Every structure is written in C-alpha cells, then in structure tokens.
C-alpha positions, 0 to 999 in steps of 0.5 A: 775365298773371302776373309775369315770373320773376325771374332768380336770380343765384347769388353765390360769396363769393370769398376770405373775407379779400378784398373779396368780401363787401364789394362784394357787400353794397355792390352790394345795398345799392341796393334797386333791384338787387332789381328786376332779380334775386334774389340768392343768396349761397352762404356763411354767414348769421353771416359775412355778418351780421358783414361787414354790421356791419363795413361798415355796409351797410343790407342785410337778410340772409335766411338759408336752408338750402335753395334752395327757400326763396329769397325774391324781393326779399330778400338770400338767403344759403344756409348752405353751412356752419354752423360759425364761420370765423375771418376775418383780412381782408387776409391770405393764408390757406389756410383762407379759400381753402378756404371760398371753394372750398366756396362756389364748388362749391356755387354751380356745383352749383346752376348745373348743376342750374338751381337758379340762372340765372346765377353771379357769382363774387367774386375768389379768391386763386389760391394760397390755393385750391390743394388736393388737390381743387382744382388749377386756376389760376382760375375759368375752368379749373374751370368749363371742367371742370364745364360743357359747351362750349368756354370762353373768357375774355372781358373786356367793358366796354360795346362793348369785348370782349377775348378770349384765345387763352391765359389763365393760362399762363406767357409762355414756354409761350404760343407752343407752346400757340397751335396752328391747332386752338386758334385755330379753337376760340377764334375760333369760340367768340367768333363764336358768343358775339357772335351768341347772347349780344350780339345781333350778327348779323355779328360783326367780330373782330380778332386781335392778333399773337403776336410784336412787329410780328407777327414782321416777316416772320420777323425777330422770330419765325415763329409769326405767319407759320407758324401764325396767318396760315394759321389765320386764312385758313382761318377767312375761308373760312367767311365769318367776318369775322376780320381781322389779325394786327395789331401789338399795340403800336399797336392800342389806342392808335390807337383801331383797337379801336373798329372791331371787335365783339371783339379776340382777344389771344394771351396774358393781359397782351397783352389785359388790360393795355390792357383794364384801362387803358381800363376798370378798375373797370367791366370784367367777366370773362365765361366765354364759350362754356359752356352756363351763364353766369358773370361776375365783376369785373375785379379780384382779392381786393384784400387791401391794402384789405380790411376798410378799407371802401374797396372799389369795388363798381362792377365787381361791380355791372356783372358782375351786370348783364352776367350778367342781360343775357347771360341775356336775350339767350341766351334770346331767341336760343334762342327765335328759333332755335327758331321759325325756319320750315323752307324749304318744298320744294314740288314744281313743279306738273306741267302737265296734259295736255289 
C-alpha cells in the first residue's frame, strides 16, 4: 500500500505589519508539524525570508511559483507577488492590508479549486483591508460569499464550542437581525457541523437569551418571548436537542456550558468574552457550515507585540490541528454516509395455493 496523502494546509499571511508571519514561522519551526500536513503559505519568498531572519526561526523556506511545485516535508511559500513590500511592524497601514487581501484571495481561489485541502488564515486588521474590491467586516463574511453553504462563526477549544447568531454586527442592530429564519438557519448549521465535523451523533445545543435574564417575562425586552422561544420550540419538533434560552450572565460561571456540545450566543461579545476568558491563546475560530474548511487563531493582529519576537504561536498551531481533524472527520462522515445500505423493500411472499 502507498502512503496516505498528506493534507495540504493553505495559509494566508494576514496583515504584513502584524504577528501573522511570526506565528506561522514559529508553528512550523517544530519539524514534527510536517508529519501532520504540508504547509503552503500564500505570500512572497523574500518577505518570509526577511521574517525568518528577524525572528531567528529555523525554518527552511521553499519558494514556489506554482502549486504543482509543492514539496511535502517542506515549508512551501507560493509567490503571489514578486515585488518588494515595505514592512512597518506594529503600524496600521493600508498597503499592508492590501497585500493581506492578495494573500487571502489567492488562498481562497486555491481552496475553491481543491488545490489545497484546508485554509488557515492569519489575522487581518478590519480597517486596513477595506477597499473598493474588499468591503467585508472580516474573513467570515468574505468566505460566505466565495464558498457554498451557510456560514457560522464557531469558536472551539477542546469540548468548548461557542457559535453566534450574529457576529460582526453593531450591538444596536442585533435585535433586528435575530429573526426566526436566522435562528433556524444557524442552529441547523451547527447541528449539522457537530455531526459531520466533530463526530457527535446526537448533538446537545444550548442557546443564550438575547436580553438580560432572557427578558424577565417582557420586563427587560420582549425579543426572547416573541422571537427566540417560539423559534426554539419549532426546532425541538424536529427532534433536535436544543435547550434554552438561558440567562447569559450565569451560564458560564455556573459551569453549565460543560453539559452541552455547543452553545449559541446571540451576539459577538456575549459569546466571545466568556470563550476567550476560558481559553485565550488556545482557542480556534472555525467558519462552520461551508463546503470548505477554514480556521484561524482566536486573536487579532497584535500590533503591540509585532516585531518584538514575543507572539505566542499556540492558537495558530491549534488552528492548524483543528483544520486537519475537521477535514478527516468530514471525509470519514462522507464515506460512512455514502456507504449506507438502502433499506430493502421486499414484497411479502404469497402463499402458493394447493
């Protein structure tokens, strides 16, 4: 038997002035990583060589101009651009943001064409990347446009998984965006993801309320009673184990989150503050619900430490491992589903007349 195919992990550089290149190089400085996957960084060989020298990392940069030239057991860098780019580590700069998007778009194109198996994205700065050709709040929204499926931001750290009904939305706009249709779509997405990507046969999902104390019977807002509860009641009729809404202020502190396979928060900070408090530095952002796999670390560009050789690569490393494991689980699920034997519909034997 031949060797199993190595999973090819595409990596976008993120903001050139942030910690993206540092955490990428530090992750693959550990030679054992090449036993799990083959990395392909979408960027520029000279730039990565510059970062390698700056951060004193022992990584041999293998520059390529075509994806067909990828070599296993090597740190492949695909030259998406040839020109030199001025780097000002720690500074907000539109040029650095523009190159981050060049890297991202090339990586997503390769992902769509199945030239890479999964995508891991280093952090971008949401303001720096805005342009006429890129007007998205972040990776998730761009990927939702480019890939197939219903996207959902899912933060994962071991058994802790926190998804969002709304993600990068201003707090004042949250209630108007939480509709019955959105609730159904997001919960159906996470239910499917838990089964196909995390090998959980009967997912148990908790939903956090929109208002403090889930509205206190309408005293602190009516959205929980008028929108959220009826939507959850309908979902339970389809045999999904969906419990709640729970009051968000005590849900994590009480340890109740440990009783569920996933938690759905109503808005960004409601879910991400407790998630990052419990797992910061080891958490992973997974864009669930799409036909391709993308993960990223749980932190941003970290301009305050960029260039100081202080960035911790653990979350990025976890993002690589998560992408690999989800890819394997999904392939396994597809194989099992494909091989399910159909129920035979035999006609009953008729008794012969004597």
